C-alpha positions as CSV (number, residue, x, y, z in Angstrom):
1,X,0.0,0.0,0.0
2,X,1.3,3.5,-1.0
3,X,0.8,6.7,0.9
4,X,-2.0,9.0,0.0
5,X,-1.8,12.5,-1.6
6,X,-4.3,15.4,-1.6
7,X,-5.3,17.0,-5.0
8,X,-6.8,20.5,-5.0
9,X,-8.5,22.2,-7.8
10,X,-7.5,25.9,-7.7
11,X,-10.2,28.4,-8.8
12,X,-13.1,28.8,-6.3
13,X,-11.6,26.0,-4.3
14,X,-8.3,27.3,-3.0
15,X,-8.7,30.9,-4.2
16,X,-11.9,32.9,-4.2
17,X,-11.7,33.8,-8.0
18,X,-10.5,32.5,-11.3
19,X,-6.7,32.5,-11.5
20,X,-6.8,33.3,-15.2
21,X,-9.4,36.1,-14.7
22,X,-7.3,37.6,-11.9
23,X,-4.4,38.5,-14.3
24,X,-6.8,39.9,-16.9
25,X,-6.0,43.6,-16.2
26,X,-2.2,43.4,-16.4
27,X,-2.5,41.2,-19.6
28,X,-4.7,43.8,-21.1
29,X,-2.5,46.6,-20.0
30,X,0.6,45.0,-21.5
31,X,-1.2,44.4,-24.8
32,X,-1.6,40.6,-24.7
33,X,-5.4,40.9,-25.0
34,X,-7.4,43.1,-27.3
35,X,-11.0,44.3,-27.0
36,X,-12.0,41.9,-29.8
37,X,-10.7,39.0,-27.7
38,X,-13.1,40.0,-24.9
39,X,-16.2,39.0,-26.7
40,X,-14.7,35.8,-28.1
41,X,-13.3,34.7,-24.8
42,X,-16.4,35.5,-22.9
43,X,-18.4,33.4,-25.3
44,X,-15.9,30.5,-25.0
45,X,-16.1,30.7,-21.2
46,X,-19.8,30.6,-21.3
47,X,-19.9,27.6,-23.6
48,X,-17.4,25.8,-21.3
49,X,-19.6,26.5,-18.3
50,X,-22.8,25.3,-20.1
51,X,-21.1,22.3,-21.7
52,X,-19.4,21.0,-18.6
53,X,-17.3,17.9,-19.4
54,X,-18.6,17.5,-23.0
55,X,-15.5,16.4,-25.0
56,X,-16.4,18.6,-28.0
57,X,-16.8,21.7,-25.8
58,X,-13.5,21.1,-24.0
59,X,-11.8,20.6,-27.5
60,X,-13.2,23.9,-28.7
61,X,-12.1,25.7,-25.5
62,X,-8.6,24.1,-25.8
63,X,-8.3,25.2,-29.4
64,X,-9.5,28.7,-28.7
65,X,-7.0,28.9,-25.8
66,X,-4.2,28.0,-28.2
67,X,-5.2,30.6,-30.7
68,X,-5.6,33.3,-28.0
69,X,-2.1,32.8,-26.7
70,X,-0.3,32.3,-29.9
71,X,2.7,34.6,-30.2
72,X,2.8,35.6,-26.5
73,X,6.3,35.8,-25.0
74,X,6.5,33.3,-22.2
75,X,8.9,35.4,-20.2
76,X,6.5,38.4,-20.4
77,X,3.7,36.3,-19.0
78,X,5.9,35.0,-16.2
79,X,7.0,38.6,-15.4
80,X,3.5,39.8,-15.2
81,X,2.5,37.0,-12.9
82,X,5.5,37.5,-10.7
83,X,4.9,41.3,-10.4
84,X,1.2,41.0,-9.6
85,X,0.9,37.7,-7.7
86,X,0.9,39.2,-4.2
87,X,-1.6,41.9,-5.2
88,X,-4.0,39.8,-7.3
89,X,-3.9,36.3,-5.7
90,X,-2.6,36.5,-2.1
91,X,-5.6,38.4,-0.6
92,X,-8.0,35.8,-2.1
93,X,-6.6,32.6,-0.7
94,X,-9.3,30.9,1.4
95,X,-8.2,30.6,5.0
96,X,-10.0,27.4,5.2
97,X,-8.2,26.0,2.2
98,X,-4.8,27.1,3.5
99,X,-5.5,25.4,6.9
100,X,-6.7,22.2,5.1
101,X,-3.5,22.2,2.9
102,X,-1.4,22.4,6.1
103,X,-3.3,19.6,7.7
104,X,-2.5,17.3,4.8
105,X,1.0,18.3,4.8
106,X,1.3,17.8,8.5
107,X,-0.1,14.3,8.0
108,X,2.7,13.5,5.6
109,X,0.7,13.8,2.4
110,X,1.9,15.5,-0.7
111,X,-0.4,18.3,-1.9
112,X,-0.9,18.8,-5.7
113,X,-2.6,21.8,-7.3
114,X,-4.7,20.6,-10.4
115,X,-5.8,23.4,-12.6
116,X,-6.8,24.1,-16.2
117,X,-5.0,27.5,-16.0
118,X,-1.6,27.8,-17.4
119,X,1.4,26.4,-15.6
120,X,3.1,29.8,-15.7
121,X,0.3,31.0,-13.4
122,X,-0.4,27.9,-11.3
123,X,3.2,27.1,-10.2
124,X,3.8,30.5,-8.6
125,X,0.5,30.4,-6.9
126,X,1.5,26.9,-5.5
127,X,4.8,28.3,-4.3
128,X,2.8,31.0,-2.5
129,X,0.9,28.3,-0.7
130,X,4.0,26.1,0.0
131,X,3.1,23.6,-2.7
132,X,5.7,22.4,-5.1
133,X,3.7,20.0,-7.2
134,X,1.2,21.2,-9.9
135,X,-0.7,19.7,-12.7
136,X,-1.7,22.5,-15.1
137,X,-2.2,23.4,-18.8
138,X,1.0,23.5,-20.8
139,X,1.4,25.4,-24.1
140,X,3.9,24.5,-26.7
141,X,6.8,26.9,-26.8
142,X,9.0,27.8,-29.8
143,X,11.7,30.4,-29.6
144,X,10.4,31.8,-26.3
145,X,6.8,32.2,-27.6
146,X,3.7,30.1,-27.4
147,X,3.3,28.4,-30.8
148,X,-0.4,28.2,-30.9
149,X,-0.6,24.6,-29.8
150,X,-1.5,23.0,-26.5
151,X,0.9,20.4,-25.2
152,X,-1.4,19.3,-22.4
153,X,-4.9,20.6,-21.5
154,X,-5.5,20.0,-17.8
155,X,-9.3,19.6,-17.9
156,X,-11.8,16.8,-17.4
157,X,-10.5,13.3,-18.0
158,X,-7.0,14.6,-18.8
159,X,-6.7,15.7,-15.1
160,X,-7.2,12.1,-14.1
161,X,-4.7,10.9,-16.6
162,X,-2.1,13.2,-15.1
163,X,-3.0,12.4,-11.5
164,X,-2.9,8.6,-12.3
165,X,0.5,9.0,-13.9
166,X,1.8,11.1,-11.0
167,X,0.5,8.5,-8.5
168,X,2.3,5.7,-10.4
169,X,5.6,7.7,-10.3
170,X,5.4,8.6,-6.7
171,X,3.7,5.5,-5.4
172,X,0.5,7.2,-4.2
173,X,-2.4,5.0,-3.2
174,X,-5.4,6.8,-4.9
175,X,-7.8,4.8,-2.7
176,X,-6.2,6.5,0.3
177,X,-6.0,9.9,-1.5
178,X,-8.1,13.1,-1.3
179,X,-9.5,15.4,-4.0
180,X,-11.2,18.8,-3.6
181,X,-13.1,20.8,-6.3
182,X,-16.0,23.2,-6.8
183,X,-16.9,22.2,-10.3
184,X,-18.9,19.3,-11.9
185,X,-16.4,19.3,-14.7
186,X,-14.0,17.7,-12.1
187,X,-16.3,14.7,-11.5
188,X,-13.6,12.4,-13.0
189,X,-11.0,13.8,-10.6
190,X,-13.3,13.4,-7.6
191,X,-14.2,9.8,-8.6
192,X,-10.7,8.6,-9.0
193,X,-9.8,9.0,-5.3
194,X,-11.0,7.3,-2.2
195,X,-11.9,10.6,-0.3
196,X,-13.6,13.1,-2.6
197,X,-14.8,16.4,-1.1
198,X,-16.7,19.2,-2.9
199,X,-16.0,22.8,-2.0
200,X,-18.4,25.7,-2.7
201,X,-20.1,23.4,-5.3
202,X,-22.0,24.4,-8.4
203,X,-25.6,23.0,-8.6
204,X,-24.7,19.9,-10.6
205,X,-21.8,19.0,-8.3
206,X,-23.9,19.6,-5.2
207,X,-26.5,17.2,-6.5
208,X,-23.8,14.6,-7.3
209,X,-22.3,15.0,-3.8
210,X,-25.7,14.3,-2.3
211,X,-26.2,11.2,-4.4
212,X,-22.8,9.8,-3.3
213,X,-22.8,11.1,0.2
214,X,-19.6,13.1,-0.4
215,X,-18.7,15.8,2.2
216,X,-19.6,19.3,1.2
217,X,-17.4,22.3,2.5
218,X,-18.3,26.0,2.2
219,X,-15.2,28.2,2.2
220,X,-16.0,31.9,2.9
221,X,-12.9,33.6,4.3
222,X,-10.3,34.8,1.8
223,X,-7.4,36.1,4.0
224,X,-3.9,37.5,2.9
225,X,-0.9,35.4,3.8
226,X,0.4,38.0,6.3
227,X,-2.8,37.9,8.4
228,X,-2.9,34.2,8.3
229,X,0.6,34.0,9.7
230,X,-0.3,36.5,12.5
231,X,-3.6,35.0,13.4
232,X,-3.0,31.2,13.1
233,X,-5.0,29.2,13.3
234,X,-7.0,31.4,10.9
235,X,-10.4,29.7,10.5
236,X,-10.9,26.1,11.7
237,X,-11.7,23.8,8.8
238,X,-14.3,22.0,10.9
239,X,-16.2,25.2,11.2
240,X,-16.4,25.5,7.4
241,X,-18.4,22.2,7.2
242,X,-13.9,24.5,1.0
243,X,-2.0,28.8,-19.1
244,X,-3.6,30.9,-19.1
245,X,-7.4,30.2,-19.3
246,X,-10.2,31.6,-21.4
247,X,-11.8,33.1,-18.3
248,X,-9.3,36.0,-18.5
249,X,-11.6,37.8,-20.9
250,X,-14.3,38.3,-18.3
251,X,-11.8,40.1,-16.1
252,X,-10.9,42.3,-19.1
253,X,-14.5,43.1,-19.7
254,X,-14.9,44.2,-16.2
255,X,-11.8,46.3,-16.5
256,X,-13.1,48.0,-19.7
257,X,-16.5,48.8,-18.1
258,X,-14.7,50.2,-15.0
259,X,-12.5,52.5,-17.2
260,X,-15.6,53.6,-19.2
261,X,-17.5,54.4,-16.0
262,X,-14.5,56.4,-14.6
263,X,-14.2,58.3,-17.9
264,X,-17.9,59.1,-18.1
265,X,-18.0,60.3,-14.5
266,X,-14.9,62.5,-14.8
267,X,-15.8,66.2,-15.3
268,X,-14.5,67.7,-18.6
């Protein structure tokens, strides 16, 4: 028997927002995203939400993601993430999630972030949380730029393939492992471990959890790292009984509306 691990989805499970959406404003500011991309990306995000784990929907989302990022300089993306991580992500980490991650680590389990967002985003967020292992979307890179192809899209069944492969490499016993997610699209991930838990679940996932008697956690307290360190333990977990993705465009749309509102309200 191998040891167990704990696999955490990222968006709305560990942090109280979309990781890709969070970096929308600096991406827009640095010219990686245009206003035309806003409408296309918002539509792709909507279709993904409505389509769930449908293979055709995920394939369209993956292909659009590749097209959106084609030509971006990898180093530019990494620099943007590094410069804005503490401002855009740190304040939104759920205290309950941080405490739960620490509990698993204290029990000797490896913790792995599993996210459809790009590895350039997910890995630094993991480091912020003291997590070194991540499974995330990887884009093909040529001459320091994204080529327009997706090397690995970490969504739906692909997450399970990567988790299973990692378990084989590390000797994890999936029957003794844990998984946490907020989305029905992660049903395959939750079903591949012995201890699935849903966090802030969408309607479909809440129904699935009820049918399978899975635990349901509600995480409600995003707290910056500095405060968590000063006030530990932050929020008891028991009391809670918690590449770049196409969701970035919704953040840009918000940014555009915010700017227009400010412009309109500013006296001439």
